N, C-alpha and C positions, 0 to 999 in steps of 0.2 A: 945520281941522275936527277938534274932540276926536273920538279913538278912530281916526283915519286912521293907519295904520303909514306910517313914514316912508320915502321912496324909496330903496331899498337903493343903495348907493355902490359903485364898480366894485371896491374891496377887499374889499367884502360879497360881492359875488358870487362873487370868485374863492375867497374862503375857504369858501363854502358848496359849490362844484365840489369841492375838494379833499376837504372832510367826504365829500361822497357818494362819492368816488371811493375813499376809505379804508374806508367802510362796505362796499363792493361786493369790495374785495380782502379784507375779513374775511369775507365770506360765500364766497367761492372757497377761501381756505385751511381755513376749517371743513369744507368739502366733501370737499375731500382728506384731511384728518386723519381724517374720519369713515369714508371708503373705508379707508383704512390698518388701521384698528383693528378691522374687519370681520374675522372668523374666516377664514382663506384669504388674506387681503391680502397676508400678507407670503411672497413665493416664496423658496424654497430653490434654491440653486445649479442642481440638475437642473431645474426649472420654468423656470428663466430660458434655459436653454438650448434648450427646446421649441422646433419650428420652425424652429431657427438654420440649418438646412440642410446641416449635416455631414455629410460621406460621399459615397456614390456609387458609380459604375462606375469600375472601373480594371482594367488589364491591365499585369501585371508578371510576372518571372520568378523561380521558385523557386530555393533552393540547389542542387538536383537538376537545375536546367537547364529543367525544364518551367515552361509557363505557367501563370499563378495569375490568377484574376479575381475580383471580388466574388462571385461565384456558387460558388465553391469552398468558400466558409463559409455558403451557403444552408442555413438550419433549425439554424443553431449560433450562439450569442452569440460575438463574439471581442473581445479586448482590443488594440488595436493601438499601438503605438509608432514613432516616428522617431528614428532617430540615424545611427550610424555605428561600425563595429568598432575603429578608434582611439580613440573617445572613450575619455579618462582615468577619468573618473570617473560622470558621469550616467548612461548608456548601461547599463556592468555592473552599477551600483547599481540600476537600475531593473528591469533583467532579472532579476539574482538576487531581486530582492526578488518580482517575480510568479511567480517558482518556488515562493516562500516562500508566499506568501496561497494559492496552487494547493493546495500540501499542507495548509496550516491549514483550506481548505474541506473535505478529506477526501474523501469519495465526490461531492460537488459539484464538487471540483475537475476532475473529468472534462468536465465539461459546458460547456465554455468552450475557445476557442482563443488561444493568444498569438501574435500577428502583430509580428515586427519588419523594418521596412522602413528599407533602408539610404537615406541621402541622400547620398552619396558614392559614385557610380557608377566614379568615375576609380580609387579603388584598392579598392571593395568588388566584387570579382567573385563570381557566384554561389558557388564552392568557397569563396573565403574567409570568406563568410557562414556556410556550413554548418560551417565549421571554428570558427567563432567563437559559435555558438549552441549547439552541442555541449559547450560549457565550463559551462552552467548546468543540466544534468543534468535535465531536462524538455523535452517537446516544444514546440518552437517553429518558426513558419513563417518562415522568413528570404528576404525577397525583396529583389529589385532591380530594374533597368530601365533604359531608355534616358532621357537628360536630359529626353526630350519626356516619357515617360511617368511619371517621377517627379514632372515640374513638373505634370502634371495632377492627382495622387492628392493631392500636398502643398496645390495650390489648392482641391481637395474638402474636405479635412480643414481646412482654413486653418491651415497648418503653416508657421510660420517657418523660413525656412533660408536661412543667408549664410556665403558661404566666407570665411574670415579669413586672409590672408597672414601667414605667420611668416618669420623671418630664416633665410636659406638658402635661399628660394627654396621651400620646402614651405606647406603651410596645413592649419588646422584648420576646423571647421564649428560656428559656433552655431547651434541649432535648439531648437523647442519641446520642453519636457521633459515635457509631460503625457501621462497613456494615454487613449486614447478607446476608451469601453465602448460597445459596438455590440449591438443585441439580435438575434435568431434571425432575423429580417426585413431585418438590415442598417439597420436605424434607428439615429440615434445616440442614446444615454440619458443620459449623463454621462461626467466625467472624473474619473481620480484624479489628484490633484496630486503634484508629486514631494514634497511637505515634509507632506502628510496621514498621520496616523498610520494604523496599521494596522488599528485598529479601525474607522473610517470607512471604509477601502478595501476591507474584507472586507463589510462592509453593502451598499456598493454592486455588487460581484461578485455577492452572494449576490441582488439585485435583478434581474440580467441573467439568471441561472443559473434563477431561479424558474419 
């Protein structure tokens, strides 16, 4: 009969289904792009870390042999870094930099603590750590502990640590190079990356001492 649509062929049915799928996909993509374009849709590194569950209770030993826990820093922000005293570059560079950043903050430099946790308990005894941190001419809490205690804090902070054998039977240690910044309540705020410039690092430190 005139005016009657022809019966769709199997090929036409498949084509129509594909077209509808493409329309639906385009709608989804459009919605995602619209959300990303809204103010605040883009997160900075600090926001991305929020809720990451970094940090928590720990029990370690200070360079003076006394027990130190997370409660020892209650009410004061702190910057915590994991390394070892025989570290050839990253550790001394990082601690020297923290001393410099503290000085650049002026009066605010006294509003946060610097904490160094050795991940090499076989070599770094409390006295060794005490001698090491004294080289940087600024107050630093040098900590160590048993293998079990260190494993617990490394897990809590998501720190990577791996012993790497060297020729002759000795070893070195690969480890996370970031500095973790914690607020006065012991909550994680953000990190200072090893390669970040001082301007960015200072802004992050100002945030935790404010």
